[in-house]
Structure formats: structure tokens, C-alpha cells
C-alpha positions as CSV (number, residue, x, y, z in Angstrom):
1,M,-17.4,-19.4,-22.5
2,L,-15.2,-19.4,-19.8
3,M,-12.7,-17.6,-21.7
4,K,-15.0,-15.4,-23.0
5,K,-16.4,-14.5,-19.1
6,L,-12.4,-14.4,-18.3
7,G,-12.1,-12.0,-21.4
8,V,-14.8,-10.0,-20.3
9,V,-13.2,-9.7,-16.4
10,L,-9.6,-9.2,-17.9
11,Q,-11.3,-5.8,-20.0
12,Y,-13.1,-4.6,-17.5
13,E,-10.5,-4.9,-14.7
14,L,-7.7,-3.6,-17.0
15,M,-9.3,-0.4,-17.9
16,T,-10.1,0.4,-14.6
17,Y,-6.5,0.6,-14.4
18,L,-6.0,2.8,-17.6
19,K,-8.6,5.0,-16.4
20,N,-7.1,5.5,-13.1
21,K,-6.0,9.0,-12.9
22,S,-3.6,8.1,-10.2
23,Y,-1.9,5.4,-12.8
24,V,-1.7,7.6,-15.5
25,I,-0.4,10.5,-13.4
26,S,2.4,8.5,-11.7
27,T,3.1,6.9,-15.4
28,V,3.8,10.3,-16.8
29,I,5.8,11.3,-13.6
30,I,8.0,8.5,-13.4
31,A,8.8,8.3,-17.2
32,L,9.1,12.4,-17.0
33,I,11.7,12.2,-14.2
34,A,13.5,9.0,-16.2
35,V,13.8,11.6,-18.8
36,I,14.8,14.3,-16.9
37,I,17.6,12.5,-15.8
38,M,19.0,11.4,-18.9
39,F,19.1,15.1,-19.9
40,V,21.2,16.2,-16.7
41,P,24.8,15.6,-18.5
42,R,23.7,18.2,-21.0
43,F,23.5,20.8,-18.3
44,I,25.7,19.4,-15.4
45,D,29.1,18.4,-15.7
46,I,29.4,14.8,-15.0
47,S,32.8,14.3,-15.8
48,A,33.8,13.1,-12.4
49,I,31.6,10.2,-12.9
50,T,32.1,9.3,-16.7
51,G,35.7,10.1,-16.6
52,I,35.1,12.5,-19.7
53,T,34.1,16.2,-20.3
54,N,30.4,17.2,-21.3
55,S,31.4,17.4,-25.3
56,T,28.1,19.7,-25.7
57,E,29.2,22.2,-23.2
58,Q,33.2,22.2,-24.5
59,N,31.8,23.1,-28.1
60,S,29.1,25.6,-26.7
61,D,32.1,27.4,-24.6
62,S,34.2,27.3,-27.4
63,D,31.9,28.7,-29.7
64,K,30.7,31.8,-27.3
65,D,34.2,32.5,-26.5
66,N,35.7,32.7,-29.9
67,S,32.0,34.9,-30.9
68,D,33.1,37.1,-28.2
69,G,37.0,37.6,-29.0
70,K,37.9,36.3,-26.0
71,S,41.7,34.9,-25.6
72,N,42.6,31.5,-24.3
73,S,44.1,33.2,-21.1
74,D,40.7,35.0,-20.1
75,K,39.4,31.3,-20.4
76,D,41.7,30.1,-18.1
77,N,41.3,32.3,-15.6
78,K,37.6,31.9,-15.7
79,A,38.2,28.2,-15.2
80,D,40.6,28.8,-12.6
81,N,38.3,31.0,-10.6
82,N,35.8,28.0,-10.4
83,K,38.2,25.2,-9.1
84,D,38.1,24.3,-5.8
85,V,41.4,25.8,-4.3
86,I,43.7,23.5,-2.4
87,L,46.8,24.8,0.1
88,I,50.1,24.5,0.7
89,Y,52.4,25.8,3.5
90,D,56.1,24.4,2.9
91,E,57.9,25.0,6.3
92,S,61.2,23.2,5.0
93,G,61.4,25.0,1.5
94,V,60.8,21.5,-0.4
95,F,58.7,23.6,-2.9
96,E,59.8,26.5,-4.8
97,D,57.1,26.8,-7.1
98,V,54.0,24.7,-7.1
99,E,53.9,23.8,-10.7
100,L,54.7,20.2,-10.0
101,I,51.7,19.9,-7.5
102,Q,49.3,21.9,-9.9
103,A,50.3,19.3,-12.7
104,A,49.0,16.7,-10.2
105,F,45.8,18.8,-9.6
106,D,44.8,19.7,-13.1
107,D,41.1,20.2,-11.6
108,M,42.0,22.2,-8.4
109,K,43.9,25.3,-8.0
110,I,47.0,25.1,-5.6
111,E,47.6,28.6,-3.7
112,K,50.7,28.5,-1.0
113,E,50.1,30.1,2.3
114,S,52.1,32.2,4.5
115,S,51.8,30.0,7.8
116,E,50.1,26.9,9.3
117,S,47.7,29.1,11.3
118,A,46.6,30.9,8.3
119,L,46.0,27.4,6.5
120,K,43.9,26.2,9.3
121,D,41.7,28.9,9.7
122,R,41.1,29.1,6.2
123,V,40.4,25.6,5.7
124,S,38.4,25.6,9.1
125,K,36.0,28.3,7.6
126,E,35.9,26.7,4.7
127,E,37.0,28.9,2.0
128,V,39.0,26.5,0.8
129,K,38.9,22.8,-0.2
130,A,41.7,21.6,2.0
131,G,45.2,22.1,2.6
132,F,48.9,20.1,3.1
133,V,51.3,21.6,5.7
134,V,54.4,20.0,4.7
135,H,57.6,19.6,7.1
136,S,59.6,17.5,4.9
137,L,59.7,15.5,1.9
138,T,58.7,12.6,3.5
139,D,56.7,14.2,6.2
140,Y,53.4,15.9,6.1
141,E,50.1,16.9,7.9
142,Y,46.7,16.8,5.4
143,I,44.4,19.3,6.5
144,V,40.6,19.3,5.9
145,Y,37.0,20.4,7.5
146,N,35.2,17.6,6.4
147,K,36.7,14.7,4.9
148,S,34.1,12.7,2.4
149,M,34.1,9.0,2.1
150,T,35.5,9.4,-1.5
151,D,38.1,12.1,-0.9
152,S,41.6,11.1,-2.9
153,I,43.6,14.3,-2.5
154,D,45.5,12.9,-0.1
155,I,46.4,10.0,-1.6
156,Q,47.2,12.6,-5.1
157,F,49.5,14.5,-3.0
158,N,51.3,11.6,-1.4
159,Q,52.1,10.1,-5.2
160,V,53.5,13.7,-5.9
161,L,55.6,13.5,-3.0
162,I,56.5,10.0,-3.7
163,A,58.0,11.4,-7.3
164,L,59.9,14.2,-5.9
165,N,61.4,11.9,-3.4
166,Q,62.6,9.7,-6.6
167,M,63.9,13.0,-8.6
168,V,66.0,14.3,-5.8
169,Y,67.1,10.8,-5.1
170,C,67.9,10.6,-9.1
171,S,69.8,13.9,-9.0
172,T,72.1,13.0,-5.8
173,H,72.9,9.8,-7.4
174,N,73.6,11.1,-10.6
175,L,71.1,9.4,-12.5
176,D,68.2,9.9,-15.0
177,Y,65.0,10.1,-14.0
178,E,63.3,10.1,-17.2
179,E,65.2,6.7,-18.1
180,I,64.4,5.1,-15.0
181,I,60.6,6.1,-14.5
182,T,60.1,4.9,-18.5
183,A,62.4,1.1,-17.2
184,F,59.7,0.8,-14.7
185,N,56.8,2.0,-16.1
186,P,57.0,0.7,-19.8
187,Q,54.0,2.0,-22.3
188,T,52.2,-1.1,-23.0
189,N,49.5,-2.0,-25.6
190,N,46.8,-4.7,-24.8
191,E,43.3,-5.6,-25.7
192,T,40.7,-7.8,-23.7
193,V,38.7,-9.9,-25.9
194,V,36.2,-11.1,-24.1
195,L,35.0,-14.5,-25.6
196,G,32.4,-15.6,-23.0
197,K,30.3,-12.9,-20.7
198,D,32.2,-9.9,-18.9
199,M,31.0,-10.1,-15.7
200,G,31.9,-6.5,-14.6
201,N,30.3,-5.2,-17.5
202,N,26.8,-6.9,-17.3
203,Y,26.5,-6.8,-13.1
204,F,25.4,-3.5,-13.7
205,Y,22.3,-3.9,-15.8
206,C,21.8,-6.9,-13.7
207,Y,21.4,-4.9,-10.8
208,I,19.0,-2.4,-12.3
209,L,16.9,-4.9,-14.2
210,I,16.6,-7.2,-11.0
211,I,15.4,-3.6,-9.0
212,V,12.5,-2.8,-11.9
213,I,11.5,-6.3,-11.2
214,F,11.3,-6.4,-7.5
215,M,9.5,-2.9,-7.2
216,I,6.9,-3.9,-9.9
217,I,6.0,-6.9,-7.7
218,I,5.9,-4.8,-5.0
219,F,3.9,-2.3,-5.9
220,Y,1.6,-3.9,-8.4
221,G,1.2,-6.7,-5.5
222,V,-0.2,-4.4,-3.1
223,M,-2.4,-2.8,-5.3
224,V,-3.9,-6.4,-6.9
225,A,-4.3,-7.0,-2.9
226,T,-5.9,-3.4,-2.1
227,S,-8.7,-3.7,-4.8
228,V,-9.8,-7.1,-4.1
229,T,-10.0,-6.1,-0.2
230,Q,-11.8,-2.4,-1.5
231,E,-14.5,-4.9,-3.4
232,K,-14.9,-7.0,-0.1
233,S,-15.0,-3.9,1.8
234,N,-17.9,-1.8,-0.3
235,R,-19.5,-4.8,-0.7
236,T,-18.7,-5.1,-4.6
237,I,-17.2,-8.5,-4.4
238,E,-21.1,-9.9,-3.8
239,V,-22.5,-8.2,-6.8
240,L,-19.5,-9.3,-8.7
241,V,-19.8,-12.7,-8.2
242,T,-23.1,-13.6,-9.3
243,S,-22.1,-12.5,-12.6
244,A,-18.9,-14.3,-12.7
245,D,-17.5,-17.3,-10.7
246,T,-14.8,-16.6,-8.2
247,K,-11.9,-18.2,-10.3
248,T,-12.9,-16.0,-13.6
249,L,-12.8,-12.9,-10.9
250,F,-9.9,-13.8,-9.5
251,F,-7.6,-14.7,-12.7
252,G,-9.2,-11.9,-14.2
253,K,-7.8,-9.1,-11.6
254,V,-4.3,-10.7,-11.5
255,L,-3.9,-10.4,-15.4
256,A,-5.2,-7.5,-15.5
257,G,-2.6,-6.2,-12.6
258,T,0.2,-7.8,-14.4
259,I,-0.6,-5.7,-18.0
260,A,-1.1,-3.4,-16.2
261,A,2.6,-3.4,-14.4
262,L,4.0,-4.4,-17.7
263,C,2.8,-1.5,-19.5
264,Q,4.0,0.5,-17.0
265,A,7.4,-0.7,-16.6
266,G,7.4,-0.7,-20.7
267,I,6.6,2.9,-21.0
268,L,9.2,4.2,-18.4
269,M,12.2,1.5,-20.0
270,L,11.3,3.4,-23.3
271,A,11.3,6.5,-21.7
272,V,14.9,5.8,-20.7
273,V,16.4,4.2,-23.3
274,G,15.0,7.0,-26.2
275,A,16.7,9.7,-23.8
276,Y,20.1,8.1,-23.1
277,K,20.2,7.3,-27.0
278,F,19.5,11.2,-27.5
279,N,22.0,12.0,-25.1
280,Q,24.2,9.5,-25.3
281,S,27.4,11.4,-26.5
282,A,27.1,13.6,-23.3
283,W,26.8,10.5,-21.0
284,G,30.2,9.6,-22.9
285,G,28.9,6.3,-23.3
286,M,28.5,5.6,-19.5
287,L,25.3,3.2,-19.9
288,D,25.8,1.8,-23.6
289,M,25.7,-1.7,-21.9
290,L,21.8,-1.0,-21.6
291,L,21.6,-1.2,-25.3
292,D,23.5,-3.9,-25.8
293,I,22.2,-6.3,-23.6
294,P,22.2,-10.2,-25.6
295,A,19.2,-11.1,-27.1
296,N,19.1,-14.3,-25.2
297,V,19.2,-12.5,-22.1
298,L,16.3,-9.9,-22.9
299,I,14.2,-13.1,-23.7
300,T,15.0,-15.1,-20.4
301,Y,14.4,-11.8,-18.3
302,A,10.9,-11.3,-20.5
303,L,9.9,-14.8,-19.7
304,F,11.3,-15.6,-16.2
305,G,10.1,-11.5,-15.0
306,L,6.3,-12.0,-16.0
307,G,6.5,-15.6,-14.5
308,G,7.8,-13.8,-11.4
309,V,5.2,-10.9,-11.5
310,L,2.1,-13.5,-12.0
311,F,3.5,-15.8,-9.1
312,Y,3.5,-13.5,-6.4
313,T,0.6,-11.0,-7.9
314,F,-1.7,-14.5,-7.2
315,I,-0.6,-14.8,-4.0
316,Y,-1.1,-10.8,-3.0
317,G,-4.3,-11.6,-5.0
318,A,-5.3,-14.2,-2.3
319,F,-3.8,-12.6,0.8
320,G,-5.8,-9.2,0.0
321,A,-8.9,-11.7,0.0
322,L,-8.1,-12.6,3.3
323,V,-9.0,-9.2,5.2
324,S,-12.3,-6.7,4.8
325,K,-10.4,-3.4,5.8
326,T,-7.7,-1.9,3.3
327,E,-5.5,-0.8,7.0
328,D,-5.7,-4.5,7.3
329,I,-3.5,-4.8,4.0
330,N,0.1,-4.3,5.0
331,K,-0.1,-7.0,7.9
332,S,-1.9,-9.4,5.7
333,V,1.0,-9.1,3.0
334,G,3.9,-8.3,5.4
335,S,5.0,-12.7,5.6
336,I,5.0,-12.1,1.5
337,Q,6.5,-9.2,1.2
338,L,9.5,-10.5,3.7
339,V,9.9,-13.2,1.5
340,I,10.4,-10.7,-1.8
341,M,12.7,-8.9,0.4
342,I,15.0,-11.9,1.1
343,V,15.2,-13.2,-2.0
344,Y,15.9,-9.9,-3.5
345,F,18.9,-8.7,-1.1
346,I,20.2,-12.3,-1.4
347,T,20.2,-12.5,-5.0
348,L,21.5,-9.0,-5.2
349,F,24.4,-10.3,-3.1
350,M,24.9,-13.5,-4.4
351,L,25.7,-11.7,-8.0
352,M,29.4,-11.7,-7.1
353,D,29.0,-15.3,-6.8
354,I,26.9,-16.5,-9.8
355,D,28.1,-19.8,-10.4
356,G,28.2,-20.6,-6.9
357,I,25.6,-23.7,-5.3
358,A,23.3,-20.9,-3.5
359,M,22.5,-19.0,-6.7
360,K,21.7,-22.6,-8.7
361,V,19.5,-23.2,-6.0
362,L,17.8,-20.0,-6.2
363,S,17.6,-20.2,-9.8
364,Y,15.1,-23.2,-9.3
365,L,13.0,-21.5,-6.5
366,P,9.7,-19.9,-8.2
367,F,10.4,-17.8,-5.1
368,S,13.2,-16.2,-6.8
369,S,14.1,-18.0,-10.0
370,Y,12.5,-14.8,-11.5
371,S,15.4,-12.6,-10.5
372,A,18.2,-15.6,-10.3
373,M,17.8,-17.4,-13.2
374,F,17.9,-14.4,-15.2
375,A,21.2,-13.4,-13.4
376,R,23.0,-16.6,-14.2
377,V,22.2,-16.4,-17.7
378,A,23.6,-12.8,-17.9
379,M,26.5,-13.5,-15.8
380,G,27.0,-17.1,-15.4
381,N,27.3,-20.7,-17.6
382,V,23.9,-22.0,-17.7
383,A,23.0,-25.1,-19.8
384,V,19.8,-24.5,-21.6
385,W,18.3,-27.5,-19.8
386,E,18.6,-25.3,-16.4
387,V,16.8,-22.7,-18.3
388,V,13.9,-24.8,-19.9
389,V,13.6,-26.9,-16.3
390,S,13.5,-23.7,-14.0
391,F,11.1,-22.1,-16.6
392,I,8.5,-25.1,-16.3
393,I,8.9,-25.0,-12.4
394,L,7.9,-21.5,-12.6
395,V,4.8,-22.2,-14.8
396,A,3.7,-24.9,-12.9
397,S,4.3,-23.5,-9.8
398,I,2.0,-20.2,-11.1
399,I,-0.9,-22.7,-11.6
400,G,-1.0,-24.1,-8.4
401,V,-0.6,-20.6,-6.8
402,G,-3.2,-19.6,-9.4
403,M,-5.8,-22.3,-8.2
404,I,-5.5,-22.2,-4.8
405,G,-5.3,-18.4,-4.9
406,S,-8.5,-18.8,-6.3
407,S,-9.9,-20.8,-3.8
408,I,-8.8,-18.8,-1.0
409,Y,-10.6,-16.0,-3.0
410,R,-14.1,-17.8,-2.9
411,M,-13.7,-18.7,0.6
412,G,-12.3,-15.1,1.5
413,T,-14.4,-12.5,0.0
414,L,-17.7,-13.5,1.3
415,R,-16.1,-13.9,5.0
416,Y,-15.7,-10.8,6.6
417,G,-14.9,-9.4,10.1
418,N,-11.3,-10.4,11.4
419,P,-8.4,-10.8,9.1
420,I,-8.1,-14.4,8.4
421,K,-4.5,-16.1,9.0
422,I,-3.4,-18.1,5.6
423,T,-2.6,-21.0,7.7
424,T,-6.2,-20.2,9.0
425,A,-7.4,-20.8,5.6
426,I,-5.5,-23.6,4.2
427,K,-6.9,-25.5,6.8
428,S,-10.0,-24.5,6.3
429,L,-9.8,-25.6,2.0
430,R,-8.1,-28.9,3.2
431,R,-11.6,-29.8,5.2
432,Q,-13.4,-28.9,2.2
433,K,-12.0,-31.2,0.3
434,S,-11.6,-33.9,2.7
435,K,-15.7,-33.8,2.9
């Protein structure tokens, strides 16, 4: 009988989510944005990120040029016009031409300038990317208007001067430059064989998946808390408790919120994976690690992720019952959100020390095991018994917060007025049990 009532409540609450326009619209919009992002490399050159040129774009350009009968020189000229310009003022006469520099800056166009003042003027007007005033082979100035954090132009140019210095030295001392360079920079063939886990490769998808769970907990936790508070605010709860006990209502509401969250997250992940597989060649395999996640890691993520969502959603639901107005929700859930944020940042930070003591402790605590244990399984060395023990602790904690949460829900739903502090609620429950 109890399970039947729970099923009815669960169905009702779940359909409330699925029929909600904001839920449907947000799901569609988020999935659409994710798909659009996956299609970006088909229309925008992301070679600076992936390290490859968009093959689709290359092929289409090649076909167009061939059909139009354009020469390679026409194509090169067009490409040069679209490149950023680097100016060179060589007051020392070191560079007779700019071919050596151009070879090092194949993605930019190198031009000579007649004077230092003219170079600085064009840079200051942002007509060119940057410029170099070369005083000698070992003395130069790098002129740039706004220097970005990823600016490596200066480093590239410095490497050119080093190479040129080496060539001059070899020429002066009758040495074979090519022979010396070959001797000091031998070509090697190597292959990395990972018998265990590639932490560098796995770090990326761990980072992303932890963020996904974090967003689900925060978003749907607040949504469940809001739903509980709204029922108090409009007195709907007074009608509901006449048809079902508060424990059934509470568990049904939390389970429905969890299922709705997983449905939305599942749709998003399917959209991302499907769109990426369709555009895999355009991305140059950059996100292939998302398609190669081991089965044991995915299972761990699913189990602990579900456990984490349930654990926190029960807490959010209880905290929602402590206030009578929706505007007081943020104040009520502030403490638990602070805990979630702390756990989130600590876990991400500790990914660099996955087998450290701190990460091991976090993987057993129900507040953090949903992300910490998953990360350890993905990137570290974890015995099966550790995973089992951690999961048992998480399940026991879920049952515990569920029972406590339902008691707080029963006490708080029919109490109106000022927000109830969680400490006051717990003390009240203790007094009731002692009687």
C-alpha cells in the first residue's frame, strides 16, 4: 500500500516536471546550444586549439579553387591578406630578407618597416599585430599594443635569432651547421604504452563530469526546495497531507526531482556525444577521450553521481520545508550550498594529487564521495573494496538524510511564519523522540 502511494506521488511530481514549460524549453535550449558548439569547427577555424586545420574547410576551398580555375599563387595571396602582420625594422642590417623569419611564422605575414617610429605608429594604431626593432643579433625590442596571456610571438622570434646566431657562428668557424644541428637534435621514434591509467588524458573528462554533477545538484536541489516552499506558501501542502503521509510526499518529491534531473542531463549528454561524433573529423579527435571512457569508470560515475544527487536533494527538500516564502529559500539553503561549493573546488584542486590522503578521505565522506571516488577510480589506484565501502556509506547516508529530511519536512510543512533554523528543527525532533 505504501509503495503504491509512493508510486502515485512520484508519477504526479514527475509529470509536473515533464509538463513544465520552463523545464521543456530549458532542456531544448541547452541541448541546442551544446549541438551548435559541436558544429563550430565546421564554420570556424579552431586549428589554434586542435593543432590541425579544418579538413572540411580545406576540401571545400580546394574544390572551389579547382572549379574556378584559380592558381595556387592566387590562393596564397588571398591567404596572406587574411594573416596578421608582423613588422620588422632591422637597423643593424642582420636580415637581408625576411624569409628566415617568415618560415618561423607561417601563420603570419612578415613585412619590413622603414623606421622605428613608423613601426611603433602602425602598432599603436593596431594596424598590425606587433613589431620588432632589431639592434643586433642579440639585442632587439618587441613592440606590441596589448599583450595577451597566450602571446608567444616574442618567444618564436627569439628562437629565430638563436638559430641565426648559430648559423653565423658555424660560418665564422668553418663548421657544418646542418651536421651540428643533426647531432644535437637527433630524430627519435617513440611510442607511449600506458598499462594502467593515463592521468593526463583522464583529467579532462573527470573535470567535465564533476562539473556536470555539481550543476545538477545545485540546480535541481534548489528546484526541489522551491517546490516544497511553494506548496507551503499556497497552502497546497495542507490538502496533500490528507491524502498521503508526509514521508511518502517527501520521498516522492525528491525522487521525482532526481529523475527529472537525470533525464535532462541524459538528453544533454546524448546531444553532445551525437553531435561530436557527427563532427569528429572537424574537431580533429580533440574530444575523443569522452568516447573512450572505460565501462568501470562510467558505472562508478553513474552510481556515485546518482547517490550524490539523492543525498543532496533530500537535504534541499528538508531545508525548503523550513521556510514559508520562496524569497527566503536562498537564505535557508545557503549553508548547504556553501558545503557543496567547498567540496566542488577542493575536489577539482585535488585532481592533481589524486592518490593523496585528502582525496582518499573525501572519497569516503557522503558529502564528497560522489565526485572524489569517481575521480579516484578514473585517475588513481583504487581497490574494489574501497569503492564498495564508500558506496555503502553513501547509501546508508542517503537513507539517513532521507529519514531525517522527511521528519523535518513533516514538522516544517505545517509551521508558518519566520524561517526555522536547521539547528532549531533538529532540537525539536530530538525532544519529540525523547517523549
